[in-house]
C-alpha positions as CSV (number, residue, x, y, z in Angstrom):
1,X,0.0,0.0,0.0
2,X,1.4,3.5,-0.9
3,X,1.9,6.1,1.7
4,X,-0.9,8.2,0.3
5,X,-3.4,5.2,0.4
6,X,-2.3,4.4,3.9
7,X,-3.0,8.0,5.0
8,X,-6.4,7.9,3.4
9,X,-7.1,4.6,5.0
10,X,-6.3,6.0,8.4
11,X,-8.7,8.9,7.7
12,X,-11.5,6.6,6.7
13,X,-10.8,4.5,9.8
14,X,-11.3,7.6,11.9
15,X,-14.6,8.3,10.2
16,X,-16.0,4.8,10.6
17,X,-15.0,4.2,14.2
18,X,-16.2,7.6,15.4
19,X,-18.6,6.9,18.3
20,X,-22.1,8.2,18.0
21,X,-21.9,10.4,21.1
22,X,-20.8,13.8,22.1
23,X,-17.1,14.4,22.0
24,X,-15.0,16.9,24.0
25,X,-13.4,19.8,22.1
26,X,-9.8,18.6,22.5
27,X,-10.7,15.2,20.9
28,X,-12.5,16.7,17.9
29,X,-10.0,19.5,17.5
30,X,-7.1,17.1,17.0
31,X,-9.1,14.7,14.8
32,X,-10.2,17.6,12.6
33,X,-6.7,18.9,12.3
34,X,-5.5,15.5,11.1
35,X,-8.2,15.4,8.4
36,X,-7.4,18.9,7.3
37,X,-3.7,18.0,7.1
38,X,-4.7,15.3,4.6
39,X,-6.8,17.9,2.7
40,X,-3.9,20.3,2.3
41,X,-1.4,17.7,1.3
42,X,-3.8,16.3,-1.3
43,X,-4.2,19.8,-2.7
44,X,-0.5,20.5,-3.1
45,X,0.5,18.9,-6.5
46,X,3.8,17.4,-7.5
47,X,4.5,20.6,-9.5
48,X,4.3,22.7,-6.3
49,X,1.1,24.4,-7.5
50,X,-2.0,24.1,-5.3
51,X,-5.4,22.9,-6.5
52,X,-8.2,25.4,-5.8
53,X,-10.7,22.9,-4.5
54,X,-11.0,19.2,-3.7
55,X,-13.9,16.9,-4.5
56,X,-14.9,15.3,-1.3
57,X,-16.1,12.0,-2.6
58,X,-14.6,11.4,-6.0
59,X,-11.8,12.5,-8.3
60,X,-10.7,16.1,-8.0
61,X,-10.5,18.2,-11.2
62,X,-10.2,21.9,-10.3
63,X,-7.2,23.9,-11.6
64,X,-4.6,25.5,-9.4
65,X,-5.0,29.1,-8.0
66,X,-2.6,31.5,-6.3
67,X,-5.3,32.0,-3.6
68,X,-5.1,28.3,-2.7
69,X,-1.3,28.4,-2.6
70,X,-1.4,31.3,-0.1
71,X,-3.8,29.3,2.2
72,X,-1.6,26.2,1.8
73,X,1.5,28.2,2.9
74,X,-0.2,29.4,6.1
75,X,-1.5,25.8,6.7
76,X,2.0,24.3,6.4
77,X,3.2,26.9,8.8
78,X,0.5,25.8,11.3
79,X,1.4,22.1,10.9
80,X,5.0,22.9,11.5
81,X,4.1,24.9,14.6
82,X,2.1,21.9,15.9
83,X,4.9,19.5,15.1
84,X,2.8,17.3,12.8
85,X,4.5,17.9,9.4
86,X,8.2,17.1,9.5
87,X,8.8,18.2,5.9
88,X,6.8,21.4,6.0
89,X,9.8,23.6,5.1
90,X,10.5,21.5,2.0
91,X,6.9,21.8,0.9
92,X,6.9,25.6,1.4
93,X,10.0,25.9,-0.7
94,X,8.4,23.7,-3.4
95,X,5.4,26.0,-3.6
96,X,7.5,29.2,-3.7
97,X,9.8,27.8,-6.3
98,X,6.9,26.8,-8.5
99,X,5.2,30.2,-8.4
100,X,8.5,31.9,-9.1
101,X,8.9,29.8,-12.2
102,X,12.0,28.1,-10.8
103,X,10.7,24.6,-11.1
104,X,11.5,22.9,-14.4
105,X,8.4,22.6,-16.5
106,X,6.4,25.0,-14.3
107,X,5.8,28.5,-15.5
108,X,2.8,30.2,-14.0
109,X,0.9,32.5,-16.3
110,X,1.3,36.1,-15.1
111,X,0.5,39.7,-16.2
112,X,3.2,42.2,-17.1
113,X,3.0,43.6,-13.6
114,X,3.3,40.2,-12.0
115,X,-0.2,39.3,-11.1
116,X,-1.1,35.6,-11.4
117,X,-3.8,34.3,-13.7
118,X,-6.7,33.1,-11.5
119,X,-6.9,29.5,-12.7
120,X,-3.8,27.6,-13.8
121,X,-3.0,24.1,-15.1
122,X,-2.0,22.1,-12.0
123,X,1.1,20.7,-13.7
124,X,2.5,23.5,-15.7
125,X,1.0,26.8,-14.5
126,X,-0.4,27.7,-17.9
127,X,-3.8,29.2,-18.2
128,X,-6.5,26.6,-17.4
129,X,-8.6,25.6,-20.4
130,X,-12.0,26.9,-21.2
131,X,-14.1,27.8,-19.4
132,X,-12.3,28.7,-16.3
133,X,-11.8,32.4,-15.4
134,X,-8.8,33.7,-17.4
135,X,-8.4,37.0,-15.6
136,X,-5.3,38.0,-13.7
137,X,-6.2,38.2,-10.0
138,X,-4.9,41.0,-7.6
139,X,-6.6,39.4,-4.6
140,X,-5.3,35.9,-5.5
141,X,-1.8,37.3,-5.9
142,X,-2.1,39.2,-2.6
143,X,-3.2,36.0,-0.7
144,X,-0.2,34.2,-2.2
145,X,2.3,37.0,-1.2
146,X,0.8,37.3,2.3
147,X,1.0,33.5,2.7
148,X,4.7,33.6,1.6
149,X,5.4,36.4,4.1
150,X,3.6,34.4,6.9
151,X,5.7,31.3,6.1
152,X,8.9,33.5,6.2
153,X,8.1,34.5,9.8
154,X,7.2,30.9,10.8
155,X,10.5,29.5,9.3
156,X,12.5,32.5,10.4
157,X,15.8,30.6,10.4
158,X,15.4,29.4,6.8
159,X,17.2,31.9,4.6
160,X,16.0,30.1,1.4
161,X,12.3,30.6,2.4
162,X,13.0,34.2,3.3
163,X,14.7,34.9,0.0
164,X,12.0,33.2,-2.1
165,X,9.2,34.9,-0.1
166,X,10.7,38.3,-0.7
167,X,11.4,37.6,-4.4
168,X,7.8,36.5,-4.9
169,X,6.3,39.5,-3.1
170,X,8.6,42.0,-4.9
171,X,7.7,40.5,-8.3
172,X,4.0,41.7,-8.0
173,X,3.2,45.3,-8.4
174,X,0.2,45.8,-6.1
175,X,0.2,49.5,-6.6
176,X,-0.8,48.9,-10.2
177,X,-4.1,47.3,-9.0
178,X,-5.2,50.6,-7.4
179,X,-7.4,52.7,-9.6
180,X,-5.6,55.8,-10.9
181,X,-8.6,58.0,-9.9
182,X,-7.4,57.6,-6.3
183,X,-11.0,57.3,-5.1
184,X,-10.2,54.1,-3.3
185,X,-11.2,51.6,-6.0
186,X,-9.1,48.5,-6.6
187,X,-9.3,46.5,-9.8
188,X,-10.9,43.1,-9.7
189,X,-8.8,42.0,-12.7
190,X,-5.5,42.9,-14.4
191,X,-4.7,42.7,-18.1
192,X,-2.0,40.5,-19.6
193,X,-0.1,43.7,-20.7
194,X,-0.3,45.2,-17.2
195,X,-2.7,47.6,-15.6
196,X,-6.3,47.2,-14.4
197,X,-9.2,46.1,-16.4
198,X,-13.0,46.2,-16.0
199,X,-14.7,46.4,-12.7
200,X,-13.3,47.6,-9.4
201,X,-14.3,47.4,-5.8
202,X,-14.6,50.2,-3.2
203,X,-13.8,50.0,0.5
204,X,-14.5,48.0,2.5
205,X,-13.8,44.3,1.7
206,X,-11.1,41.7,1.5
207,X,-9.3,43.7,-1.1
208,X,-7.8,45.7,1.8
209,X,-5.0,43.1,1.6
210,X,-4.0,44.5,-1.9
211,X,-3.8,48.0,-0.4
212,X,-1.8,46.8,2.6
213,X,0.8,45.0,0.5
214,X,1.0,48.0,-1.9
215,X,1.8,50.3,1.0
216,X,4.9,48.2,1.8
217,X,6.4,48.3,-1.7
218,X,8.7,50.9,-3.2
219,X,6.2,52.0,-5.9
220,X,3.4,52.9,-3.5
221,X,2.2,56.4,-4.5
222,X,-1.4,55.3,-5.2
223,X,-1.5,53.2,-2.1
224,X,-0.4,56.1,0.1
225,X,-3.0,58.4,-1.5
226,X,-5.9,56.0,-0.7
227,X,-4.6,54.7,2.6
228,X,-7.1,56.3,4.8
229,X,-10.0,55.2,2.6
230,X,-9.1,51.6,3.4
231,X,-7.3,51.7,6.8
232,X,-9.2,54.4,8.7
233,X,-12.2,52.6,10.3
234,X,-13.9,56.0,10.8
235,X,-14.2,56.5,7.0
236,X,-15.5,53.1,6.1
237,X,-19.1,52.3,5.2
238,X,-21.1,50.3,7.8
239,X,-24.4,48.5,8.1
240,X,-25.9,47.4,11.4
241,X,-28.0,44.4,12.4
242,X,-29.9,44.8,15.7
243,X,-27.7,47.7,16.6
244,X,-24.5,45.8,15.8
245,X,-22.3,47.7,13.3
246,X,-20.5,45.7,10.6
247,X,-18.2,46.7,7.8
248,X,-19.4,46.6,4.2
249,X,-18.7,48.1,0.8
250,X,-22.4,49.0,0.3
251,X,-24.5,50.5,3.1
252,X,-27.5,48.6,1.7
253,X,-25.9,45.2,1.8
254,X,-24.2,43.1,4.5
255,X,-20.8,41.6,3.9
256,X,-20.1,37.9,3.6
257,X,-18.3,36.5,6.7
258,X,-15.1,35.6,4.9
259,X,-14.2,39.3,4.3
260,X,-13.3,39.9,7.9
261,X,-12.0,36.4,8.4
262,X,-9.5,36.7,5.6
263,X,-8.2,39.9,7.0
264,X,-8.1,38.5,10.5
265,X,-5.8,35.7,9.4
266,X,-3.8,37.4,6.6
267,X,-3.5,41.1,7.2
268,X,-1.5,42.8,9.9
269,X,-3.1,46.2,9.3
270,X,-6.5,44.6,10.3
271,X,-5.3,42.1,12.9
272,X,-3.2,44.6,14.8
273,X,-5.9,47.3,14.9
274,X,-8.4,47.0,17.8
275,X,-11.2,48.8,15.9
276,X,-10.9,46.4,12.9
277,X,-10.9,43.5,15.3
278,X,-14.0,44.8,16.9
279,X,-15.7,44.6,13.5
280,X,-14.4,41.0,13.2
281,X,-16.4,40.0,16.3
282,X,-19.3,42.2,15.4
283,X,-19.7,40.3,12.2
284,X,-19.9,37.1,14.2
285,X,-22.5,38.5,16.7
286,X,-24.7,39.9,13.9
287,X,-24.5,36.6,12.0
288,X,-25.4,34.6,15.1
289,X,-28.3,36.9,16.1
290,X,-29.7,37.0,12.6
291,X,-29.6,33.2,12.3
292,X,-31.4,32.9,15.6
293,X,-34.0,35.7,15.2
294,X,-34.8,35.4,11.5
295,X,-33.9,31.9,10.5
296,X,-35.0,30.2,13.7
297,X,-31.7,28.4,14.3
298,X,-31.0,27.1,17.8
299,X,-27.2,27.0,17.3
300,X,-26.3,27.1,13.6
301,X,-24.9,30.2,12.0
302,X,-22.0,31.1,9.7
303,X,-23.1,32.9,6.6
304,X,-20.0,33.0,4.3
305,X,-18.8,31.9,0.8
306,X,-18.9,28.3,-0.3
307,X,-20.8,25.7,-2.2
308,X,-24.6,25.3,-1.8
309,X,-27.3,23.1,-3.4
310,X,-27.6,25.7,-6.1
311,X,-23.9,26.2,-6.7
312,X,-21.2,28.5,-5.3
313,X,-22.5,31.6,-3.4
314,X,-21.1,34.2,-1.1
315,X,-23.8,34.0,1.6
316,X,-24.5,36.9,3.8
317,X,-27.2,38.3,6.1
318,X,-30.3,38.7,3.9
319,X,-28.9,36.7,1.0
320,X,-28.4,33.0,1.6
321,X,-29.9,30.5,-0.8
322,X,-31.0,27.2,0.9
323,X,-29.9,28.6,4.3
324,X,-26.4,27.1,4.2
325,X,-24.4,27.4,7.4
326,X,-20.6,27.0,7.7
327,X,-18.8,25.3,10.6
328,X,-15.6,26.7,9.0
329,X,-16.8,30.2,9.7
330,X,-17.9,29.3,13.2
331,X,-14.4,27.9,13.9
332,X,-12.7,31.0,12.4
333,X,-14.7,33.1,14.9
334,X,-13.4,30.9,17.7
335,X,-16.8,29.5,18.8
336,X,-15.7,26.0,19.9
337,X,-18.9,25.3,21.7
338,X,-21.0,25.8,18.6
339,X,-18.5,23.9,16.5
340,X,-18.9,21.0,18.9
341,X,-22.6,21.0,18.2
342,X,-22.0,21.0,14.4
343,X,-19.6,18.0,15.0
344,X,-22.1,16.0,17.0
345,X,-24.7,16.6,14.3
346,X,-22.3,15.1,11.6
347,X,-20.5,12.5,13.6
348,X,-22.7,9.5,12.9
349,X,-22.4,9.7,9.1
350,X,-20.0,7.3,7.4
351,X,-20.0,9.3,4.1
352,X,-16.5,9.8,2.7
353,X,-17.5,13.5,2.2
354,X,-16.4,14.0,5.8
355,X,-12.9,12.7,5.4
356,X,-11.4,16.2,5.2
357,X,-13.4,17.6,8.1
358,X,-16.8,19.0,8.9
359,X,-18.8,20.4,6.0
360,X,-21.4,23.0,5.3
361,X,-25.0,22.2,6.0
362,X,-28.3,23.3,4.5
363,X,-31.3,23.9,6.6
364,X,-33.7,23.6,3.6
365,X,-31.9,20.6,2.1
366,X,-31.0,18.5,5.2
367,X,-29.8,15.5,3.1
368,X,-27.5,17.6,0.9
369,X,-23.7,17.1,1.1
370,X,-21.2,19.4,-0.6
371,X,-19.5,18.0,-3.7
372,X,-16.3,19.9,-3.1
373,X,-14.6,22.4,-0.8
374,X,-12.3,25.2,-1.8
375,X,-9.2,25.9,0.2
376,X,-10.1,29.6,0.6
377,X,-13.3,28.5,2.3
378,X,-12.6,25.2,4.0
379,X,-9.3,26.1,5.7
380,X,-10.9,28.6,8.0
381,X,-11.8,25.5,9.9
382,X,-8.1,24.7,10.4
383,X,-7.2,28.3,11.2
384,X,-9.9,28.6,13.9
385,X,-8.8,25.3,15.4
386,X,-5.2,26.3,15.5
387,X,-6.0,29.7,17.0
388,X,-8.0,27.9,19.7
389,X,-4.7,26.1,20.6
390,X,-2.4,29.1,20.3
391,X,-4.3,32.4,20.3
392,X,-1.2,34.3,19.3
393,X,-0.1,32.1,16.5
394,X,-1.5,34.2,13.6
395,X,-1.0,37.6,15.2
396,X,2.7,36.9,15.8
397,X,3.4,36.0,12.2
398,X,1.5,38.7,10.4
399,X,3.4,41.8,9.2
400,X,3.3,44.8,11.7
401,X,0.7,47.5,11.2
402,X,1.7,50.2,8.7
403,X,3.3,53.3,10.2
404,X,4.6,56.1,8.0
405,X,8.3,56.6,8.7
406,X,8.8,52.9,9.4
407,X,11.2,52.4,6.5
408,X,12.5,49.0,7.5
409,X,8.9,47.8,8.2
410,X,9.7,46.3,11.6
411,X,6.8,47.9,13.4
412,X,8.8,50.8,15.1
413,X,9.7,54.2,13.9
414,X,13.2,54.5,15.4
415,X,16.8,55.4,14.8
416,X,17.3,52.5,12.4
417,X,14.7,54.1,10.1
418,X,16.6,57.4,10.2
419,X,19.8,55.6,9.2
420,X,18.1,54.0,6.3
421,X,16.8,57.5,5.2
422,X,20.3,59.0,5.7
423,X,22.2,56.2,3.9
424,X,19.7,55.5,1.2
425,X,19.4,51.9,2.3
426,X,15.6,51.6,2.0
427,X,14.0,49.6,-0.9
428,X,12.5,52.8,-2.1
429,X,14.1,56.2,-2.7
430,X,13.5,58.4,0.3
431,X,12.8,62.2,0.2
432,X,12.6,65.2,2.5
433,X,8.9,64.4,2.9
434,X,9.8,60.9,4.1
435,X,12.1,62.5,6.7
436,X,9.2,64.6,7.8
437,X,7.1,61.5,8.2
438,X,9.8,59.8,10.2
439,X,10.1,62.9,12.4
440,X,6.4,63.1,13.1
441,X,6.1,59.4,13.9
442,X,9.4,58.9,15.7
443,X,9.0,56.7,18.7
444,X,5.7,55.3,17.6
445,X,6.0,51.6,18.3
446,X,3.7,48.7,17.5
447,X,3.3,46.4,20.4
448,X,3.6,42.8,19.3
449,X,4.4,39.9,21.5
450,X,7.5,37.8,20.6
451,X,7.1,34.4,19.0
452,X,6.7,31.9,21.7
453,X,6.0,28.2,21.8
454,X,2.7,27.5,23.5
455,X,2.0,24.1,25.1
456,X,-0.2,22.0,22.9
457,X,-3.0,19.8,24.2
458,X,-1.9,16.5,25.4
459,X,-4.1,14.8,22.8
460,X,-1.9,16.1,20.0
461,X,0.4,13.2,20.8
462,X,-2.2,10.9,19.1
463,X,-1.5,12.7,15.9
464,X,2.2,12.0,16.2
465,X,1.6,8.3,16.2
466,X,-0.1,8.5,12.8
467,X,2.8,10.7,11.5
468,X,5.2,8.1,12.7
469,X,3.5,5.5,10.7
470,X,3.7,7.7,7.6
471,X,7.4,8.4,8.2
472,X,8.2,4.7,8.5
473,X,6.2,4.0,5.4
474,X,8.1,6.7,3.5
475,X,11.5,5.3,4.5
476,X,10.5,1.9,3.3
477,X,9.4,3.2,-0.2
């Protein structure tokens, strides 16, 4: 039996022997992490590209996306932190090499300003065949770059990962994705020749990540001009449910849950800002109250993007075909008690659709099971579980909040930044105006706790037994 088949057999064993009774959160947390580990490893192809979505019961067919690669890089960092993926560093390097075009036979399709095409052939990186979206994606490229920078911080002693992550980030011109009108819009698509194309989004939504990455690049004039339109919470549109204010890009429509969740796990400008984090929790509270008051749910909530009986849909308050609720979203919001209720509802099933973890459920179609699960949706289950083990894991590995005058981007405006200005050692040319920024912000620190190992639950040891089997198997191949 191959290692891959052995791993899947172990997963299926876990499914079939699950007792039909309530489980404690430590038990289900570690079981789910093991299943999600299999999910991520199956998505990472031999080429180093990452499949966008996996079919839960059948043969997967989806192309690769940069978005999925970004989520995979963060996931590998988490597995390394938990000590359950011995070769995580090598897999990170493989993904970074592939997306930089350094892997023989793999050349991802990119625009002139570095943005990745949304859907790629999983083996070569060429544009996926008809009829997959053939646009060049700023948000997909941003998630990839943010994932690379996250991995750089997790594997801080690995100079190869640091170099590749920085090369990848520098190869994408995020400033080019900002609309030249400087009214805050960010392009949804880029053209092959470079520059934006077609529609654009206004603040506020997950495209905040594009703005945040653009601010940290040498060519950041547009990003600086629109900074407050994206990063100042006082200027952002809001909509309230039952008196709970939430962020949105349209005051007549609620946001989907994944907007705040992506920023919570990928964007330091969001995560390290108390006001933004308040909106993260507000979204949860509004979602939960709406699901109880309007939809009559006793515990289910979690209106976010993902598959539904009618197809893929970005569910939100007031717009949710088939009343689909996501345990992934509930996990991302840290609600382990409700996640346990989702788990106990699904535990008795022997369907292979659960082999990669809990799945979305429909209130109007109770027998429905998702056909597939996309990494950018499903892995919030993993992120929430990991954060419940180590609350500081994500915050400690995200880039510091942006401060003007912080030329070395270490989260402090200090003497080192002045020396960079004086000696011209910054990645971008610095001017007298930059010195004025430094002077006005001098001494402004960002308080961030140092990286620290956090004791893991004792039951994580059970996972290591399975990993040991796989390692032995691998050595015998």
